[in-house]
Backbone of each chain as ProteinMPNN parsed JSONL, in Angstrom:
{"seq_chain_A": "MNPLNIEEIQKALPQRYPILMIDRVVELERNKKVVAIKNVTINESYFGGHFPEEPVMPGVLIIEAMAQASIMLFYSAEKENSVKEQSYYLGSVKVRFLNPVFPGDQLKITVTPVKVISSAAIVNAVAEAGNKEVAKGELTFSVKG", "coords_chain_A": {"N_chain_A": [[5.719, -0.482, -27.206], [3.378, -2.693, -28.924], [0.392, -3.847, -27.771], [0.105, -6.881, -26.057], [-1.574, -9.525, -26.975], [-3.527, -12.277, -25.821], [-2.548, -14.885, -26.827], [0.061, -14.61, -27.335], [0.942, -14.042, -24.858], [0.78, -16.333, -24.065], [2.75, -17.631, -25.239], [4.851, -16.526, -23.957], [4.305, -17.233, -21.058], [4.42, -19.913, -18.861], [2.433, -20.826, -17.486], [-1.083, -22.134, -17.168], [-4.378, -22.628, -17.88], [-6.127, -23.527, -14.684], [-4.711, -21.067, -13.72], [-3.506, -19.003, -15.164], [-2.898, -15.672, -15.047], [-3.163, -13.348, -16.183], [-4.674, -11.547, -19.049], [-4.237, -10.041, -20.76], [-1.56, -7.814, -22.259], [-1.095, -4.342, -22.095], [0.813, -2.554, -22.003], [4.207, -2.054, -22.206], [7.504, -2.186, -21.555], [10.213, -2.967, -22.186], [12.098, -4.217, -19.216], [11.201, -1.81, -17.824], [8.687, -0.979, -17.7], [5.279, -2.685, -17.051], [2.09, -3.214, -18.188], [-0.76, -4.819, -16.88], [-3.511, -6.676, -17.552], [-6.378, -8.114, -16.139], [-9.379, -9.946, -16.374], [-11.717, -10.352, -14.235], [-14.218, -12.606, -13.555], [-17.372, -13.967, -12.869], [-17.284, -16.724, -13.539], [-14.771, -17.819, -12.716], [-13.232, -20.313, -11.228], [-12.862, -20.328, -8.417], [-14.479, -18.726, -7.185], [-16.556, -20.568, -6.541], [-16.107, -21.205, -4.074], [-15.208, -19.178, -2.369], [-16.354, -16.487, -1.814], [-19.295, -19.08, -1.204], [-21.553, -17.441, -0.646], [-20.789, -15.001, -0.968], [-18.778, -13.679, -3.488], [-15.299, -12.949, -3.542], [-12.548, -12.074, -4.433], [-9.581, -13.855, -4.015], [-6.717, -12.774, -2.431], [-4.323, -13.786, -2.551], [-4.044, -14.465, -5.136], [-4.434, -12.513, -6.682], [-1.844, -11.191, -6.161], [-0.545, -13.557, -7.279], [-1.245, -12.543, -10.09], [0.068, -10.463, -10.196], [2.594, -11.463, -9.871], [2.88, -12.82, -12.383], [2.697, -10.859, -14.247], [4.953, -9.347, -13.546], [7.038, -10.646, -14.812], [6.633, -10.715, -17.704], [8.146, -8.143, -17.572], [10.431, -9.06, -18.637], [10.335, -9.89, -21.369], [10.698, -10.072, -24.69], [10.054, -9.01, -27.85], [11.245, -9.697, -30.125], [12.558, -12.159, -29.385], [11.496, -14.888, -29.126], [11.112, -16.994, -27.089], [12.469, -15.453, -24.92], [11.246, -15.165, -22.219], [10.586, -17.788, -21.219], [12.656, -19.16, -21.284], [13.867, -19.155, -18.886], [13.623, -19.777, -15.394], [11.555, -18.63, -12.487], [11.338, -17.851, -9.427], [9.167, -16.97, -6.704], [10.57, -14.929, -4.038], [10.273, -13.253, -2.014], [7.141, -11.352, -0.95], [5.551, -8.406, -0.267], [2.688, -6.901, 0.187], [-0.014, -5.139, 0.271], [-3.166, -5.199, 1.228], [-5.951, -3.361, -0.228], [-8.7, -2.605, -0.98], [-11.782, -5.169, -1.994], [-11.941, -7.381, -4.808], [-14.33, -8.261, -6.475], [-16.465, -9.983, -8.799], [-16.768, -8.97, -12.22], [-14.846, -6.773, -12.373], [-12.186, -4.963, -13.32], [-8.87, -5.829, -13.283], [-6.236, -3.921, -13.202], [-2.66, -4.008, -13.748], [0.113, -2.655, -12.789], [3.519, -2.801, -13.083], [6.755, -1.807, -12.001], [10.3, -1.594, -12.298], [12.179, -2.059, -8.985], [14.763, -3.133, -8.726], [16.742, -4.506, -10.885], [18.955, -7.281, -11.482], [20.923, -9.806, -13.102], [20.497, -11.971, -12.074], [18.097, -12.201, -10.486], [15.638, -9.901, -9.363], [13.623, -7.039, -7.918], [10.259, -5.91, -7.664], [8.285, -3.005, -7.81], [4.602, -3.254, -7.448], [1.255, -2.647, -8.369], [-2.369, -2.941, -8.251], [-5.014, -2.166, -9.561], [-8.663, -1.492, -9.753], [-11.212, -0.096, -11.577], [-11.134, 3.2, -10.655], [-9.654, 2.515, -8.197], [-6.974, 1.783, -6.018], [-6.659, -1.896, -5.606], [-4.56, -3.283, -4.306], [-1.123, -2.992, -3.363], [2.338, -3.382, -3.438], [5.338, -4.953, -2.869], [7.34, -6.99, -5.03], [9.672, -9.915, -4.742], [11.751, -11.641, -6.939], [13.627, -14.5, -7.929], [15.889, -15.049, -10.678], [16.302, -17.841, -12.83], [18.519, -19.219, -15.0]], "CA_chain_A": [[5.396, -1.25, -27.866], [2.271, -2.917, -29.294], [-0.307, -4.512, -26.503], [0.052, -8.659, -26.252], [-2.951, -10.45, -26.577], [-3.323, -13.945, -24.977], [-1.637, -15.875, -27.491], [1.332, -14.018, -27.39], [1.289, -13.931, -23.399], [1.079, -17.638, -23.915], [3.711, -17.927, -25.972], [5.824, -16.215, -22.886], [4.203, -17.575, -19.874], [4.273, -20.992, -18.94], [1.013, -20.869, -16.708], [-2.257, -22.22, -18.142], [-5.747, -22.885, -17.108], [-6.686, -22.167, -14.458], [-3.842, -20.414, -13.042], [-3.055, -17.826, -16.297], [-3.778, -14.654, -14.428], [-3.423, -11.897, -16.757], [-5.309, -11.99, -20.118], [-3.647, -9.005, -21.886], [-0.429, -6.803, -21.84], [-1.548, -3.242, -22.543], [1.923, -1.513, -22.035], [5.135, -3.14, -22.073], [8.537, -1.442, -22.167], [11.183, -4.122, -21.175], [13.003, -4.002, -17.997], [10.775, -0.665, -17.653], [7.102, -1.175, -16.895], [4.606, -3.542, -17.433], [1.031, -2.812, -17.477], [-1.674, -6.274, -17.801], [-5.265, -6.576, -17.37], [-7.139, -9.365, -15.541], [-10.817, -9.522, -16.062], [-12.239, -10.981, -13.086], [-15.693, -13.068, -13.796], [-17.813, -14.87, -11.672], [-16.852, -18.061, -14.059], [-13.527, -18.146, -12.157], [-13.511, -21.576, -10.284], [-12.521, -20.277, -6.707], [-15.654, -18.104, -6.42], [-17.672, -21.416, -6.071], [-15.741, -21.594, -2.752], [-14.716, -18.133, -1.759], [-17.074, -17.464, -0.787], [-20.473, -19.3, -2.175], [-22.773, -16.357, -0.822], [-20.16, -13.406, -1.414], [-17.326, -14.064, -4.237], [-14.105, -12.212, -3.28], [-11.173, -12.783, -5.456], [-8.569, -14.221, -2.923], [-5.834, -12.276, -2.238], [-3.15, -14.538, -3.081], [-4.43, -14.79, -6.447], [-3.911, -11.052, -6.954], [-0.402, -11.664, -5.942], [0.05, -14.429, -8.636], [-1.301, -11.799, -11.237], [1.121, -9.469, -9.771], [4.07, -12.042, -10.15], [3.136, -13.349, -13.664], [2.905, -9.63, -14.891], [6.243, -9.107, -13.553], [7.71, -11.578, -15.424], [6.522, -9.876, -18.59], [9.094, -7.397, -17.873], [11.535, -9.662, -19.381], [9.716, -10.347, -22.54], [11.517, -9.368, -25.888], [9.545, -9.346, -29.007], [12.238, -10.134, -31.112], [12.977, -13.379, -29.01], [10.312, -15.795, -28.577], [11.55, -17.685, -25.884], [13.193, -14.696, -23.881], [10.86, -15.52, -20.977], [10.528, -18.895, -21.398], [14.25, -19.88, -21.244], [14.308, -18.752, -17.517], [12.53, -20.022, -14.439], [10.946, -17.624, -11.924], [10.749, -17.974, -7.973], [9.072, -15.851, -5.845], [11.274, -14.855, -2.88], [9.141, -12.543, -0.92], [6.251, -10.89, -1.205], [5.312, -7.536, 0.656], [1.472, -6.473, -0.463], [-0.876, -4.438, 1.006], [-4.654, -5.191, 0.319], [-6.595, -1.761, 0.039], [-9.993, -2.902, -1.369], [-11.758, -6.351, -2.301], [-12.059, -7.665, -6.049], [-15.618, -8.613, -7.321], [-16.75, -10.201, -10.263], [-17.015, -7.891, -12.85], [-14.132, -5.867, -11.781], [-11.218, -5.455, -14.256], [-7.291, -5.514, -12.582], [-5.289, -3.08, -14.004], [-1.492, -4.333, -12.649], [1.184, -1.975, -13.155], [4.643, -3.319, -12.333], [8.022, -1.023, -11.95], [11.38, -2.606, -11.5], [13.247, -1.179, -7.852], [16.094, -3.188, -8.735], [17.293, -5.578, -11.675], [20.141, -7.758, -11.763], [20.949, -10.647, -14.047], [19.708, -13.444, -11.608], [16.729, -11.49, -9.408], [14.542, -8.798, -9.194], [12.681, -6.633, -7.134], [9.795, -4.847, -8.444], [6.842, -2.415, -7.154], [3.49, -3.612, -8.253], [0.043, -1.724, -8.047], [-3.203, -3.54, -9.117], [-6.496, -1.081, -9.488], [-9.838, -1.764, -9.956], [-11.827, 1.059, -11.787], [-9.777, 3.814, -10.14], [-9.337, 2.475, -7.09], [-6.083, 0.513, -5.772], [-6.895, -2.919, -4.572], [-3.327, -4.238, -3.71], [0.238, -2.669, -3.886], [3.672, -3.899, -2.705], [6.973, -5.007, -3.697], [7.782, -8.724, -4.777], [11.445, -10.338, -4.967], [12.033, -12.86, -7.292], [14.889, -14.692, -8.292], [15.498, -15.631, -12.419], [17.461, -18.878, -13.168], [18.595, -19.607, -16.629]], "C_chain_A": [[3.967, -1.973, -28.178], [1.711, -3.716, -27.997], [0.193, -5.992, -27.106], [-0.872, -9.134, -25.99], [-2.365, -11.91, -25.852], [-2.535, -15.025, -25.359], [-0.613, -15.388, -27.249], [1.536, -14.121, -26.289], [1.741, -15.431, -23.546], [2.148, -18.26, -24.392], [5.346, -17.614, -24.902], [5.603, -16.83, -21.255], [3.788, -18.952, -19.671], [2.964, -21.481, -18.13], [-0.261, -21.133, -18.016], [-3.333, -22.241, -17.261], [-5.608, -23.728, -15.772], [-6.051, -21.052, -13.159], [-2.851, -19.301, -13.95], [-3.525, -16.652, -15.736], [-3.497, -13.349, -14.982], [-4.135, -12.133, -18.304], [-4.863, -10.613, -21.098], [-2.561, -8.014, -21.146], [-0.64, -5.637, -22.501], [-0.084, -2.253, -22.902], [2.799, -2.439, -21.661], [6.628, -2.342, -22.78], [9.516, -2.546, -21.326], [12.129, -3.456, -20.434], [12.671, -2.629, -17.206], [9.72, -0.564, -17.061], [6.595, -2.409, -18.141], [3.102, -3.129, -17.114], [-0.128, -3.881, -18.09], [-2.726, -5.821, -17.205], [-5.309, -8.193, -16.942], [-8.38, -9.313, -15.438], [-11.061, -10.851, -15.122], [-13.688, -11.357, -13.48], [-15.976, -14.174, -12.846], [-17.649, -16.494, -12.21], [-15.738, -18.657, -13.194], [-13.997, -19.186, -11.004], [-13.507, -21.198, -8.765], [-13.663, -19.482, -6.322], [-16.681, -19.045, -5.877], [-17.353, -21.549, -4.608], [-15.298, -20.182, -1.854], [-15.386, -16.98, -2.411], [-18.63, -17.733, -1.429], [-21.466, -18.248, -1.857], [-22.221, -15.141, -0.913], [-18.887, -13.993, -2.088], [-16.924, -12.801, -3.938], [-13.078, -12.651, -3.846], [-10.038, -12.906, -4.02], [-7.233, -13.541, -3.35], [-4.432, -12.738, -3.11], [-2.893, -14.751, -4.728], [-4.012, -13.262, -7.291], [-2.372, -10.981, -7.278], [0.366, -12.562, -7.359], [-0.214, -13.471, -9.758], [-0.361, -10.972, -11.343], [2.49, -9.962, -10.543], [4.068, -12.599, -12.03], [3.128, -11.744, -14.57], [4.392, -8.738, -14.883], [7.062, -9.753, -14.474], [7.859, -11.479, -17.07], [7.634, -8.871, -18.928], [10.321, -7.619, -18.446], [11.423, -9.917, -20.871], [10.338, -9.476, -23.676], [10.535, -9.8, -27.103], [10.024, -9.919, -30.352], [12.912, -11.953, -30.596], [12.169, -14.164, -28.428], [10.219, -16.239, -27.138], [12.231, -16.948, -24.574], [12.64, -15.244, -22.615], [11.085, -16.761, -20.471], [11.43, -19.99, -20.655], [14.332, -20.031, -19.554], [12.884, -19.405, -16.733], [12.401, -19.058, -13.349], [10.564, -17.932, -10.44], [10.574, -16.854, -7.193], [9.754, -15.889, -4.51], [10.678, -14.428, -1.659], [8.723, -11.537, -1.439], [5.71, -9.479, -0.005], [4.122, -6.775, 0.134], [0.465, -6.015, 0.986], [-2.191, -4.57, 0.356], [-5.576, -4.173, 0.681], [-8.084, -2.119, -0.211], [-10.199, -4.576, -1.758], [-12.13, -6.499, -4.108], [-13.248, -8.439, -6.013], [-15.392, -9.138, -8.56], [-17.271, -9.36, -10.66], [-15.942, -6.755, -12.766], [-13.001, -6.145, -13.281], [-9.974, -4.996, -13.562], [-6.864, -4.913, -13.912], [-3.944, -3.394, -13.346], [-0.612, -3.657, -13.339], [2.44, -2.21, -12.389], [6.03, -2.302, -12.872], [9.357, -1.341, -11.728], [11.962, -1.4, -10.461], [14.576, -1.449, -8.55], [16.288, -4.451, -9.464], [18.527, -6.193, -11.777], [19.941, -9.038, -12.68], [20.196, -12.211, -13.445], [18.573, -12.909, -10.461], [16.641, -10.035, -9.65], [13.734, -8.48, -8.346], [11.874, -5.606, -7.825], [8.458, -4.261, -7.609], [6.124, -2.927, -8.222], [1.865, -2.785, -7.793], [-1.084, -2.464, -8.882], [-4.32, -2.501, -8.499], [-7.393, -2.257, -10.367], [-10.726, -0.667, -10.188], [-10.78, 2.178, -11.473], [-9.441, 3.771, -8.756], [-8.135, 1.42, -6.851], [-6.704, -0.273, -4.933], [-5.955, -3.46, -3.845], [-2.227, -3.592, -4.194], [1.258, -3.099, -2.71], [4.75, -4.416, -3.676], [7.082, -6.559, -3.742], [9.337, -8.855, -5.283], [11.635, -11.52, -5.599], [13.194, -13.362, -7.765], [14.707, -15.322, -9.672], [16.785, -16.527, -12.307], [17.562, -19.202, -14.267], [18.656, -21.278, -16.856]], "O_chain_A": [[3.219, -1.617, -27.267], [2.532, -4.203, -27.219], [0.561, -6.217, -28.259], [-1.206, -9.278, -24.814], [-1.266, -12.357, -25.524], [-1.984, -15.862, -24.644], [-0.093, -16.245, -26.535], [2.728, -14.421, -26.22], [2.877, -15.778, -23.22], [2.481, -19.377, -23.995], [6.446, -18.16, -24.991], [6.505, -16.881, -20.418], [2.775, -19.288, -20.284], [2.593, -22.645, -18.282], [-0.39, -20.67, -19.149], [-3.262, -21.929, -16.072], [-4.872, -24.71, -15.871], [-6.576, -20.508, -12.188], [-1.765, -18.862, -13.573], [-4.733, -16.497, -15.909], [-3.589, -12.329, -14.298], [-3.978, -13.306, -18.642], [-5.389, -10.442, -22.198], [-2.58, -7.569, -19.999], [-0.376, -5.742, -23.699], [0.026, -1.45, -23.828], [2.52, -3.433, -20.991], [6.839, -2.025, -23.951], [9.489, -2.823, -20.127], [12.805, -2.477, -20.748], [13.369, -2.212, -16.281], [9.671, -0.092, -15.925], [7.004, -2.827, -19.224], [2.81, -2.748, -15.981], [-0.442, -3.935, -19.279], [-2.866, -4.822, -16.5], [-4.584, -9.132, -17.271], [-8.804, -8.679, -14.472], [-10.677, -12.008, -15.292], [-14.419, -10.403, -13.749], [-15.243, -14.972, -12.262], [-17.855, -17.418, -11.422], [-15.736, -19.864, -12.95], [-14.847, -18.992, -10.135], [-14.199, -21.846, -7.98], [-13.926, -19.482, -5.119], [-17.515, -18.71, -5.036], [-18.241, -21.98, -3.872], [-15.086, -20.298, -0.648], [-14.981, -16.553, -3.492], [-19.184, -16.834, -2.061], [-22.306, -18.052, -2.735], [-22.96, -14.157, -0.947], [-18.064, -14.66, -1.462], [-17.618, -11.785, -3.959], [-12.754, -13.822, -3.646], [-9.856, -12.004, -3.203], [-6.731, -13.728, -4.458], [-3.786, -12.174, -3.993], [-1.873, -15.087, -5.33], [-3.377, -13.141, -8.339], [-1.84, -10.77, -8.368], [1.333, -12.327, -8.083], [0.698, -13.517, -10.583], [0.109, -10.672, -12.44], [3.197, -9.377, -11.363], [5.075, -12.708, -12.729], [3.696, -11.751, -15.662], [4.84, -7.907, -15.674], [7.96, -9.032, -14.909], [8.811, -11.947, -17.695], [8.057, -8.666, -20.066], [11.149, -6.755, -18.733], [12.439, -10.142, -21.529], [10.451, -8.258, -23.541], [10.293, -11.0, -27.235], [9.414, -10.415, -31.3], [13.546, -12.713, -31.328], [12.089, -14.17, -27.199], [9.416, -15.89, -26.272], [12.497, -17.51, -23.512], [13.444, -15.798, -21.865], [11.695, -16.921, -19.414], [11.252, -20.981, -19.947], [14.861, -21.025, -19.055], [11.719, -19.523, -17.114], [13.48, -18.475, -13.246], [9.399, -18.284, -10.258], [11.402, -15.972, -6.964], [9.535, -16.881, -3.814], [10.587, -15.024, -0.585], [9.366, -10.8, -2.187], [5.528, -9.824, 1.162], [4.503, -5.791, -0.5], [0.339, -6.414, 2.144], [-2.413, -4.184, -0.791], [-5.984, -4.098, 1.84], [-8.749, -1.734, 0.751], [-9.21, -5.302, -1.857], [-12.651, -5.497, -4.597], [-13.106, -9.486, -5.38], [-14.432, -8.898, -9.292], [-18.14, -8.757, -10.03], [-16.35, -5.674, -13.192], [-12.987, -7.121, -14.032], [-9.938, -3.813, -13.223], [-7.023, -5.205, -15.097], [-3.963, -3.027, -12.171], [-0.457, -3.96, -14.522], [2.509, -1.895, -11.201], [6.228, -2.121, -14.073], [9.545, -1.342, -10.511], [12.176, -0.232, -10.788], [15.365, -0.578, -8.916], [16.058, -5.494, -8.852], [19.355, -5.439, -12.287], [18.784, -9.308, -13.002], [19.633, -13.131, -14.038], [18.442, -13.65, -9.487], [17.491, -9.244, -10.061], [13.017, -9.351, -7.853], [12.364, -4.656, -8.436], [7.746, -4.97, -6.898], [6.485, -3.095, -9.387], [1.705, -2.442, -6.622], [-0.879, -2.642, -10.083], [-4.452, -2.142, -7.329], [-7.155, -3.214, -11.104], [-11.147, -0.121, -9.168], [-9.657, 2.11, -11.973], [-9.013, 4.75, -8.145], [-8.213, 0.311, -7.38], [-7.217, 0.082, -3.872], [-6.242, -4.087, -2.825], [-2.154, -3.506, -5.42], [1.07, -3.144, -1.494], [4.901, -4.281, -4.89], [6.952, -7.282, -2.754], [9.976, -8.092, -6.007], [11.702, -12.524, -4.891], [13.968, -12.463, -8.096], [13.708, -15.985, -9.951], [17.898, -16.206, -11.89], [16.501, -19.594, -14.752], [18.715, -21.744, -17.994]]}, "seq_chain_B": "MQDIENEIRNIIAEIVEKDPSQITPEAKFFEDLGMDSMMALEILAAIEKKYKISIPEEKLMQLTSLKDTVAVANQYLK", "coords_chain_B": {"N_chain_B": [[30.052, 8.078, 10.064], [30.018, 6.119, 12.156], [27.132, 6.682, 12.072], [26.045, 6.051, 9.525], [26.586, 3.201, 9.703], [24.912, 2.167, 11.699], [22.358, 3.011, 10.412], [22.534, 1.257, 8.143], [22.777, -0.916, 9.551], [19.904, -1.094, 10.771], [18.712, -1.357, 8.454], [19.131, -4.033, 7.731], [18.35, -5.283, 9.559], [15.433, -5.113, 9.79], [15.163, -6.129, 7.298], [16.107, -8.981, 7.275], [14.589, -9.545, 9.645], [15.626, -9.503, 12.083], [16.972, -8.477, 15.545], [18.142, -5.336, 15.851], [20.678, -5.65, 17.18], [21.595, -8.165, 17.077], [22.842, -7.951, 14.677], [25.792, -7.779, 14.362], [29.27, -6.115, 13.775], [30.803, -8.425, 12.574], [28.984, -10.684, 12.223], [27.902, -13.112, 9.986], [26.324, -12.984, 6.859], [24.958, -15.135, 5.772], [25.751, -17.558, 7.308], [25.322, -17.175, 9.807], [23.283, -15.133, 10.297], [21.251, -16.479, 8.667], [20.383, -15.711, 5.989], [19.256, -15.132, 2.722], [20.168, -15.043, -0.644], [18.351, -13.319, -2.082], [17.619, -11.862, 0.044], [19.851, -10.394, 0.242], [20.11, -9.054, -2.078], [17.878, -7.208, -1.652], [18.811, -6.0, 0.565], [20.634, -4.369, -0.625], [19.261, -2.821, -2.607], [17.886, -1.515, -0.995], [19.803, 0.099, 0.337], [20.63, 1.339, -1.811], [18.471, 3.031, -2.322], [18.077, 4.372, -0.014], [20.321, 5.883, 0.348], [20.274, 7.219, -2.336], [22.418, 6.16, -4.088], [24.075, 4.252, -6.759], [24.487, 1.008, -6.515], [27.291, -1.088, -8.067], [26.039, -4.582, -9.703], [27.994, -6.597, -9.644], [29.031, -6.001, -6.959], [27.565, -7.04, -5.263], [27.922, -9.887, -3.995], [30.098, -9.168, -2.078], [28.608, -8.396, -0.148], [28.586, -9.657, 2.795], [28.519, -9.167, 5.437], [27.836, -6.83, 8.037], [29.803, -5.083, 8.385], [31.19, -5.059, 5.915], [29.621, -4.466, 4.094], [28.973, -1.702, 4.98], [31.566, -0.828, 4.066], [31.422, -1.507, 1.491], [29.28, 0.476, 0.741], [30.25, 2.771, 1.394], [32.148, 3.145, -0.446], [30.656, 4.528, -2.219], [29.676, 6.597, -1.424], [29.795, 10.155, -0.57]], "CA_chain_B": [[30.397, 7.02, 9.743], [29.147, 5.636, 12.809], [25.523, 6.742, 11.684], [25.795, 5.113, 8.542], [26.699, 1.667, 10.175], [23.926, 2.032, 12.073], [21.354, 2.974, 9.163], [22.86, -0.021, 7.45], [22.155, -2.392, 10.47], [18.715, -0.89, 10.752], [18.052, -1.527, 7.124], [19.634, -5.244, 7.246], [17.633, -6.027, 10.736], [14.326, -5.278, 8.916], [15.249, -7.222, 5.919], [16.287, -10.347, 8.006], [13.768, -9.886, 10.714], [16.347, -9.668, 13.606], [16.904, -7.769, 16.231], [19.576, -4.645, 15.389], [21.789, -6.017, 18.352], [22.013, -9.193, 16.572], [23.834, -7.702, 13.504], [27.056, -7.103, 14.823], [30.189, -6.015, 12.364], [31.005, -9.374, 11.921], [27.72, -11.342, 12.027], [28.342, -13.542, 8.607], [24.868, -12.804, 6.829], [24.364, -16.61, 5.42], [26.081, -18.724, 8.081], [24.715, -16.388, 11.407], [22.038, -14.572, 10.144], [20.118, -17.058, 7.76], [20.104, -14.588, 4.911], [19.651, -15.807, 1.318], [20.763, -14.26, -2.046], [17.524, -12.458, -2.528], [17.66, -10.901, 0.848], [20.936, -9.414, -0.028], [19.938, -8.057, -3.036], [17.047, -6.613, -0.847], [19.466, -4.909, 1.419], [21.687, -3.501, -1.658], [18.244, -1.808, -3.185], [17.206, -0.506, 0.158], [20.689, 1.245, 0.595], [20.533, 2.282, -2.866], [17.236, 3.838, -2.227], [18.519, 5.766, 1.164], [21.398, 7.152, -0.03], [20.31, 7.671, -3.651], [23.469, 5.735, -4.95], [23.769, 2.835, -7.456], [25.974, -0.004, -6.566], [26.839, -2.29, -9.398], [25.736, -5.852, -9.722], [29.008, -7.187, -9.048], [29.456, -5.659, -5.259], [26.78, -7.785, -4.557], [28.772, -10.896, -3.853], [30.77, -8.821, -1.454], [27.706, -8.046, 1.009], [28.701, -10.559, 3.756], [28.411, -8.967, 6.926], [27.441, -5.475, 8.205], [31.137, -4.314, 8.292], [31.649, -5.313, 4.53], [28.191, -3.899, 3.582], [29.492, -0.648, 5.446], [32.751, -0.64, 3.356], [30.837, -1.328, -0.125], [28.168, 1.836, 0.561], [31.26, 4.135, 1.55], [32.78, 3.623, -1.722], [29.719, 5.113, -3.175], [29.169, 7.61, -0.94], [30.427, 10.97, -1.063]], "C_chain_B": [[29.956, 6.226, 10.828], [27.635, 5.64, 12.732], [25.351, 5.934, 10.627], [25.698, 3.656, 8.818], [25.555, 1.425, 11.065], [22.618, 2.212, 11.5], [21.434, 1.855, 8.518], [22.344, -0.992, 8.349], [20.678, -2.087, 10.722], [17.937, -1.625, 9.673], [18.084, -3.119, 7.249], [18.496, -6.08, 8.58], [16.312, -6.101, 10.274], [14.245, -6.283, 8.107], [15.16, -8.764, 6.521], [15.235, -10.595, 9.03], [14.265, -10.205, 11.983], [16.202, -8.561, 14.452], [18.14, -6.883, 16.147], [20.518, -5.102, 16.221], [22.531, -7.25, 17.734], [23.032, -8.997, 15.239], [25.086, -7.095, 14.048], [27.867, -7.217, 13.535], [30.338, -7.131, 11.514], [30.566, -10.662, 11.547], [27.945, -11.955, 10.342], [26.391, -13.521, 8.423], [24.112, -14.107, 6.21], [24.489, -17.432, 6.647], [25.228, -17.815, 9.403], [23.437, -15.898, 11.382], [20.79, -15.238, 9.352], [19.705, -16.19, 6.665], [20.057, -16.025, 3.564], [19.563, -14.596, 0.285], [19.693, -13.088, -2.152], [17.46, -11.27, -1.503], [18.885, -9.909, 0.816], [20.667, -8.504, -0.919], [18.902, -6.926, -2.445], [17.781, -5.21, -0.431], [20.246, -4.106, 0.722], [20.781, -2.475, -2.172], [17.735, -0.906, -1.767], [18.673, 0.413, 0.575], [20.972, 2.221, -0.456], [19.504, 3.517, -2.627], [17.59, 4.973, -1.437], [19.074, 6.384, 0.984], [21.506, 7.652, -1.3], [21.733, 7.39, -4.389], [22.939, 4.516, -5.711], [24.875, 2.163, -7.145], [25.663, -0.879, -7.505], [26.523, -3.606, -9.029], [26.882, -6.718, -8.844], [29.197, -7.254, -7.463], [28.494, -6.75, -5.001], [26.916, -9.065, -3.666], [29.894, -10.472, -2.4], [30.001, -8.221, -0.095], [27.718, -9.26, 1.965], [28.301, -10.477, 5.14], [28.201, -7.331, 6.778], [28.793, -4.531, 7.784], [31.682, -4.363, 6.709], [30.416, -4.734, 3.786], [28.436, -2.278, 3.641], [30.605, -0.049, 4.008], [32.331, -0.434, 1.813], [30.172, 0.223, -0.457], [29.348, 2.958, 0.422], [32.078, 4.374, 0.255], [31.829, 4.277, -2.582], [29.277, 6.301, -2.701], [29.982, 8.612, -0.8], [31.135, 11.413, 0.686]], "O_chain_B": [[29.275, 5.32, 10.347], [26.955, 4.75, 13.243], [24.497, 5.053, 10.724], [24.857, 2.949, 8.263], [25.244, 0.236, 11.138], [21.693, 1.601, 12.034], [20.358, 1.323, 8.245], [21.534, -1.84, 7.973], [20.093, -3.148, 10.939], [16.905, -2.281, 9.81], [17.039, -3.648, 6.87], [18.006, -7.205, 8.471], [15.863, -7.247, 10.309], [13.415, -7.192, 8.155], [14.265, -9.56, 6.239], [14.957, -11.761, 9.311], [13.707, -10.905, 12.828], [15.373, -7.694, 14.174], [19.217, -7.45, 16.329], [21.597, -4.79, 15.718], [23.75, -7.408, 17.804], [23.864, -9.84, 14.903], [25.24, -5.875, 14.105], [27.6, -7.916, 12.558], [30.17, -7.157, 10.294], [31.171, -11.522, 10.907], [28.162, -11.091, 9.491], [25.511, -13.818, 9.231], [22.884, -14.161, 6.143], [23.486, -17.999, 7.08], [24.211, -18.432, 9.718], [22.583, -16.138, 12.236], [19.65, -14.774, 9.334], [18.494, -16.012, 6.529], [20.51, -17.167, 3.485], [19.015, -13.503, 0.428], [20.117, -11.942, -2.304], [17.313, -10.09, -1.819], [18.849, -8.784, 1.315], [20.887, -7.306, -0.739], [19.11, -5.758, -2.773], [17.61, -4.034, -0.752], [20.646, -3.087, 1.285], [21.21, -1.325, -2.266], [17.287, 0.241, -1.756], [18.477, 1.473, 1.169], [21.36, 3.384, -0.339], [19.771, 4.712, -2.746], [17.529, 6.152, -1.785], [18.846, 7.568, 1.235], [22.453, 8.366, -1.628], [22.189, 8.22, -5.175], [21.882, 3.912, -5.528], [26.024, 2.532, -7.388], [24.584, -1.364, -7.847], [26.763, -3.838, -7.844], [26.739, -7.299, -7.769], [29.45, -8.278, -6.828], [29.017, -7.538, -4.213], [26.141, -9.278, -2.733], [30.424, -11.385, -1.766], [30.609, -7.689, 0.834], [26.696, -9.941, 1.885], [27.871, -11.382, 5.855], [28.344, -6.689, 5.737], [28.79, -3.537, 7.058], [32.626, -3.635, 6.403], [30.589, -4.638, 2.571], [28.198, -1.574, 2.659], [30.397, 0.883, 3.232], [32.722, 0.47, 1.075], [30.384, 0.936, -1.437], [29.38, 3.829, -0.448], [32.569, 5.451, -0.084], [32.206, 4.59, -3.711], [28.571, 7.042, -3.384], [31.155, 8.244, -0.867], [31.959, 12.32, 0.808]]}, "name": "protein", "num_of_chains": 2, "seq": "MNPLNIEEIQKALPQRYPILMIDRVVELERNKKVVAIKNVTINESYFGGHFPEEPVMPGVLIIEAMAQASIMLFYSAEKENSVKEQSYYLGSVKVRFLNPVFPGDQLKITVTPVKVISSAAIVNAVAEAGNKEVAKGELTFSVKGMQDIENEIRNIIAEIVEKDPSQITPEAKFFEDLGMDSMMALEILAAIEKKYKISIPEEKLMQLTSLKDTVAVANQYLK"}
């Protein structure tokens, strides 16, 4: 499937500024694989406080980016509201942070399902910056129609 | 048989974050162990991964105790 730009992502995800955490979807195979990009810039509001002298992306926001990329697993190009019709609730997160993320980094988030049923999913998510893994783990979330 | 029960007990204990001794064969996942439906799915996925089997979604509702879970797993194990 063709990459999704930000307009298409916004049709699928309800999140908006300042918490829309993916900029582009570069690979998408429904229910099989999502690769999404998040560009991290010094203009992100949280860098003002995290931390004033030493900007580092908060780990929970990397998790949020992983979660939003995971939702895109359910995206279908033919059905515009395929994703928005449902609600997604994170149930459990087991993530290890391996390297810090700084302004200027481009996060590449790869999500693959471990188990998907009609009402919930468990996925593996890996976030990389450059050639380094910055975080990886498993997210469980429920899907309610 | 006993081995499978013990292995599955350890899987459950890790997911619900309880001591394996608390996971008796009859202890009810939801009432006694405070489990939620997503933990049940995690148990299903962990069993599938460990034994390289595939358990259909309908069986999820039957995972209500260690005893029942072992019974479901045994249906798909050689």
